[in-house]
N, C-alpha and C positions, 0 to 999 in steps of 0.2 A: 395412239391417236394420230391421225394424219391432218395436216393443215387444210383448212377449208379454203377453197378458191371459188371464183365465179361472180364475185361482187366487183364493182369498179376497182381498178388497180390500186388506188389509194387506200380503199377499205381492205383489200386483200393484204396490203403491206401491214396495216395496223393489226389485222387479224392473225399475224404470225406470232402474236403473243396470245395465249389462251389460258383459260382456267378450266380444268377438266376435273372429273371426279377423282382422278388419281393425283391431282395437284396442278400447279402452274406449269405451263410448257412454253418454251421460247423456241420456235422453229428456226430462228436465226442465231442460235447460240454457238454455232460453229460455221466455219467456211463451207463445209459440206452441206449443212442445212440451208445456207444461203444459195448454194449452187443448185440444190433440188428445187427451191422455191423459184429461182430465176428460170430454170428449165421449164417449170409449169407455167411461167408467165411469158415464155419466149415469143409467142405469137403477138403479144402486146408490146414487146420491147424490141427496139432495134439496136444493133451494135453492142450486144452483151460483151462485157470484158471477159476475155478468156486467156490465160487464167486471171482470176480476180487478184488485184494487188493486195498485199498483206493488210494495208490500211482500209481496204474495201469493206470488210465486215463491220468494223467500228463506225465507219462513215455512214453506211446504210442504216445501222442501228440508231445512230444519232438523228438522222433524217426521219426515221420511223417515229422517234419520240416526239419530234416537232409535228409530224402529220397527226399523230395520236392526240396531242394536245389540242390541235385545231379542230379535229373531228369531234372530240369529246365536247368541246365548247359549242360547236354548231349543233350537235345532237341535243344539247341541253338548252338550245335557244339563245346562247350567248355569242358574243363576238370572239373570234379566235384570239389567243394571246399575241401581243405584238412581237414577242421573241420568236414565236412559231412562224408567224407571217414573214418576218425578216429572214429567217433561215430558209424558208421555202423559196422566197424571191432570190436570195443569194445563190442557192443551188441551181435554180433555173437560169440565172445570169451567167453562171460559170461555163455553160455550154449551149449558147443560143442556137436555135435551129435556123437554117436558111435553105432556100430552094435553089436547086441547080437543074439544068436541063441535061439529062443523061441519056444513055442508049435506050432506056425503056420509058422515056418521057420525063415528067417532072418528078424529082426525087428530093426528099428532105434530108439534109446532112447537118452534122454537128462537127465542127473542127475543134476538138478538145481531146484530152486524155480519156481513155475508156471509162474510168471510174467517174469522171466528171460528167460524161455523157449519160451514164446510168443514173446518177443522182439527179441530173437535170430532168430526165424523163419521169422519174418518180415524183419529183417536185411539181412538174407541170401537170401530172395526173391529179395530184392533190389540189393544185391551184384551179384546175378546170372543174373538178368536182365541187370544191368549196365556193367557187365564184359563180355558180349557177343558181337559179331559183330552186332547182330540185334538191339543193343541199339541205333545205329545211325538212326534207323527208327522211334524212339519215336517222336511223334508230339504233339504239343499243338493245341487245337481246334482253328480254325480260326474265330469263331463267336465273334463279338465284346463283350468284357468284360468277356468271358468265360475263366476259368483258368484250365479246365480239360485237361488231357493227355490221349493219346491212342497209341496203336501199330497197325497201319493199316494192315489189311489183303489184302487190295487192295491199290495200290499206289496212286490212285486218291481220296482216302478218305480225307476229309477236316475237318470234325466235329466230336466231341466226340459222338454225337448221331444224326443220320439223322432225327429222329423224333422230337427232341427238338431243338438243335441249328441249324441244317440244315434247318428245317422248318422255324424257326425265320428269318434266313438270306434270304431265298427265299421269304417270305412274305414281308420283308423290301425292298428287291429289287423290287418286284412287286409294292409295294406302291410308291416307288420313281419314277418308270417308269410311273405309272398312274398319279402321281402328275405333272410330267413334260410333260404330254400329248403324251408320246411315245407309248401308247397302242392303 
């Protein structure tokens, strides 16, 4: 299975942990996995660390856990845990953005180590998502065992992926109806 992308950056980060029919998958279980995910997100991130420092994978995974805790709470209509909020704010503070006038006009820069810049961008993506009124629309996939989150463009959307989870749910429903003789 391949990691799903296309949701807001904070949700894409959380969705790097998935429950699949084959079992649980963590697409950030190795530095290579993180590198692949960062490459897929490269248009949304600036100044990607290359190569990623050895502590980078663990730091991104720790931040992901805090983003996941906050997103899970918001999707359930609760306030994000204080520890998650503090961790997001701390990561954003470690590499504050500032504007400079450059050759191509106004540019945003962060004067910090590459890993701190990456963590700050990921934290700010979560802060921006969770701090807007639209955060109340974050949903978790309704497919049994799925742990993915999404921001529905349509209010009737129920699954992270209509092709994956949606199809699995429809097939299971069909099978149950056929088994009970309702078809």
